C-alpha positions in Angstrom: -9.2 -2.7 11.0 -11.7 0.0 10.4 -12.8 0.1 6.8 -11.4 3.0 4.8 -13.3 4.5 1.9 -11.2 4.9 -1.3 -11.4 7.1 -4.4 -9.8 5.2 -7.3 -9.7 8.3 -9.5 -7.8 10.3 -6.9 -5.4 7.4 -6.2 -4.6 7.0 -9.9 -3.7 10.7 -10.2 -0.1 9.6 -9.2 -0.2 6.2 -10.7 3.3 6.5 -12.2 5.0 7.3 -8.8 2.8 4.8 -6.9 3.6 2.1 -9.4 7.4 2.4 -9.5 8.0 0.5 -6.2 5.6 -2.3 -7.4 7.8 -2.9 -10.5 11.0 -2.8 -8.5 9.6 -5.3 -6.1 8.4 -7.7 -8.9 11.8 -7.4 -10.5 13.4 -9.1 -7.5 11.0 -12.1 -7.5 13.3 -15.0 -8.4 10.7 -17.5 -9.7 8.2 -17.8 -12.6 5.0 -18.3 -10.8 1.9 -20.2 -12.0 -0.6 -18.6 -9.6 -0.3 -15.1 -8.1 -2.4 -13.4 -5.5 -1.9 -9.6 -5.1 -3.2 -8.5 -1.7 -4.3 -4.9 -1.6 -4.5 -4.6 -5.4 -6.3 -1.3 -5.3 -7.6 -0.2 -8.8 -5.7 -3.1 -10.4 -3.5 -1.0 -12.7 -0.3 -2.6 -11.6 -1.8 -6.1 -11.0 -2.9 -6.0 -14.6 0.7 -6.0 -15.8 1.5 -9.4 -14.3 -0.1 -11.7 -17.0 2.2 -10.1 -19.6 5.2 -10.5 -17.3 4.4 -14.2 -16.5 2.4 -15.5 -19.4 0.2 -18.4 -18.4 0.1 -17.4 -14.7 -3.3 -17.1 -13.1 -3.5 -13.7 -11.4 -6.0 -12.7 -8.7 -6.3 -9.3 -7.1 -7.8 -8.9 -3.6 -8.8 -5.6 -2.0 -11.1 -4.6 0.8 -12.5 -1.6 -1.1 -15.5 -2.3 -3.3 -14.8 0.9 -5.1 -11.3 -0.1 -5.9 -12.4 -3.6 -7.1 -15.2 -2.1 -9.2 -12.6 0.1 -10.9 -10.2 -2.8 -11.4 -12.9 -5.1 -12.9 -14.0 -2.3 -15.2 -10.5 -1.5 -16.5 -8.6 -4.8 -16.2 -11.1 -7.6 -15.6 -10.5 -9.3 -18.9 -7.2 -10.9 -17.8 -7.3 -10.8 -14.0 -9.8 -11.9 -11.4 -10.5 -9.2 -8.8 -12.2 -10.0 -5.5 -13.3 -8.0 -2.5 -11.7 -9.3 0.6 -9.8 -8.4 3.7 -6.0 -9.0 3.7 -6.0 -10.0 7.4 -8.5 -12.7 6.7 -6.7 -14.1 3.6 -6.0 -17.8 4.0 -4.3 -19.3 0.9 -5.3 -22.9 0.2 -2.4 -25.1 1.3 -3.0 -27.6 -1.5 -4.8 -28.0 -4.8 -5.1 -25.9 -8.0 -6.0 -22.7 -6.1 -2.8 -22.7 -4.1 -0.6 -19.7 -5.0 3.1 -19.9 -5.4 3.5 -16.1 -5.2 1.8 -13.8 -2.7 2.4 -10.1 -3.5 1.4 -7.1 -1.4 2.4 -3.6 -2.5 1.7 -0.6 -0.2 -1.1 -2.3 1.6 0.2 -4.0 4.7 0.7 -0.7 6.5 -3.1 -0.7 7.0 -3.0 -4.1 8.7 -1.9 -3.9 12.4 0.5 -6.6 13.5 0.7 -8.0 10.0 3.9 -9.9 10.9 1.6 -12.3 12.6 0.0 -13.2 9.3 3.3 -14.4 7.7 3.4 -17.9 9.3 0.1 -18.8 7.8 1.0 -17.5 4.3 4.5 -19.1 4.2 3.2 -22.4 5.4 0.7 -22.5 2.5 3.3 -21.7 -0.1 4.9 -24.6 -1.9 8.7 -25.1 -1.6 10.2 -22.4 -3.8 7.2 -20.2 -3.6 7.6 -16.6 -2.5 6.1 -13.7 -0.5 7.0 -10.3 -1.9 5.9 -7.1 -0.1 6.5 -3.4 -0.1 5.3 -0.9 2.6 5.8 2.8 3.1 8.3 3.7 5.8 7.7 7.5 6.0 5.4 7.8 9.0 7.9 9.9 10.8 7.8 12.5 8.1 5.9 15.9 8.1 3.2 14.6 5.8 2.1 12.3 8.6 3.3 14.0 11.8 1.6 17.2 10.9 -1.6 15.3 10.1 -1.6 13.7 13.5 -1.0 17.0 15.2 -3.8 18.7 13.3 -6.2 15.9 14.0 -5.5 16.2 17.8 -5.6 20.0 17.9 -8.3 21.6 20.0 -10.5 22.4 17.0 -10.4 18.9 15.5 -9.7 16.4 18.3 -13.4 15.7 19.1 -14.1 14.9 15.4 -11.0 13.3 13.9 -8.6 12.9 16.9 -6.7 9.8 17.5 -3.3 8.2 17.8 -0.7 8.4 15.1 -0.9 5.3 13.0 1.7 2.8 14.2 4.9 2.7 12.4 5.7 -0.3 10.2 8.3 -2.8 11.3 11.9 -1.9 10.5 13.7 -3.9 7.7 15.5 -6.0 10.2 12.2 -7.2 11.7 11.0 -8.3 8.3 14.3 -10.1 7.8 14.3 -11.9 11.1 10.7 -12.9 11.0 10.8 -14.3 7.5 14.1 -16.0 8.0 12.8 -17.6 11.1 10.0 -19.1 9.0 12.6 -21.0 6.9 12.9 -18.5 4.0 15.7 -17.1 2.0 15.1 -13.4 2.4 16.0 -10.3 0.4 15.2 -7.1 2.3 16.1 -3.5 1.3 14.8 0.1 1.5 14.7 3.0 -0.9 14.0 6.7 -0.4 12.5 8.2 -3.5 12.7 12.0 -3.9 9.5 12.4 -5.7 9.1 15.7 -7.6 5.4 16.7 -7.6 3.8 19.5 -9.7 0.8 21.7 -9.4 -0.8 23.6 -6.6 -0.7 22.0 -3.1 0.8 18.8 -4.6 1.6 17.0 -1.3 -2.0 17.5 -0.2 -3.1 16.0 -3.6 -0.8 13.0 -2.9 -2.2 12.5 0.6 -5.8 12.7 -0.6 -5.2 9.4 -2.3 -3.9 7.6 0.8 -3.1 8.8 4.3 -5.9 11.3 4.5 -8.7 8.8 3.8 -9.5 8.0 7.5 -9.7 11.7 8.4 -12.0 12.4 5.4 -14.2 9.5 6.4 -14.7 11.2 9.8 -15.6 14.5 8.2 -18.8 14.0 6.1 -19.8 17.6 6.4 -18.4 19.4 3.3 -17.7 22.7 5.2 -15.8 21.0 7.9 -13.9 18.9 5.4 -12.9 22.0 3.5 -11.7 23.8 6.6 -9.7 20.8 7.7 -8.1 20.4 4.3 -7.2 24.2 4.1 -5.4 24.0 7.5 -3.6 20.8 6.5 -2.7 22.2 3.1 -1.1 25.3 4.6 1.0 23.2 6.9 2.2 21.0 4.0 3.0 23.9 1.8 5.3 25.2 4.5 6.9 21.8 5.2 7.4 21.1 1.5 8.0 24.4 -0.2 7.7 24.7 -4.0 11.0 25.0 -5.8 11.8 26.1 -9.4 11.5 22.5 -10.7 8.6 21.3 -8.5 7.9 20.2 -4.9 10.0 17.4 -3.5 8.4 14.7 -1.4 11.0 12.3 0.1 9.3 8.9 0.4 11.0 5.9 2.1 9.8 2.4 1.2 10.7 -0.9 2.6 10.8 -4.1 0.5 11.1 -7.8 1.3 11.1 -10.9 -0.9 11.1 -14.3 1.0 11.4 -17.6 -0.8 10.3 -20.7 1.0 13.2 -23.2 1.3 
């Protein structure tokens, strides 16, 4: 996976909406863990809530972005250990004190191609009764993403930022069958949030924290970047018109909690 640069300040501009699926995922975890690993912890704002939820649990956050980990350590390092590391390379210890009994991943696995192939290694390392809990966006067929792909591959921008649409995530049934096949009791569901955003060009502001990052990395020239963002913003403003109460961004998310039998 090509490294993506992240801006913690931009990401945290929508911390309340980005955090809601995390808490709904954690609410479905049926055990009281003693050691938790949060894969793709970002700036650590949600990871930092776990010691209060499970007092006594040792919590570690892992993220590939040094910028995110720096922010997490600065804001929340007193109670959580934060490490720079790649999700795809994460190998939980199968025994010993460092062995986790809960592996969390919230809105991160969509950046890891073929991530279903990682599950056997993770489930095998969990103790009996341990759990894998994950949440991923399921909105890659929505205008926010399809318009971005079309713009990146338009005649003006193809040579600079062109490329295929990011692969869709697996459907809920694929998570269910994969995890059940690994000997887990599995709870899978999906939710579409109708997020009401405010301000000028709010969907662009949302995308600046996540899906736009690879395109921005390919546009280091400030003038080019400004032109690209202006074109994309105009497309988004048409696709997501402002209403009297704000701008609605429907956002589907897929959840799974798998407990090792």
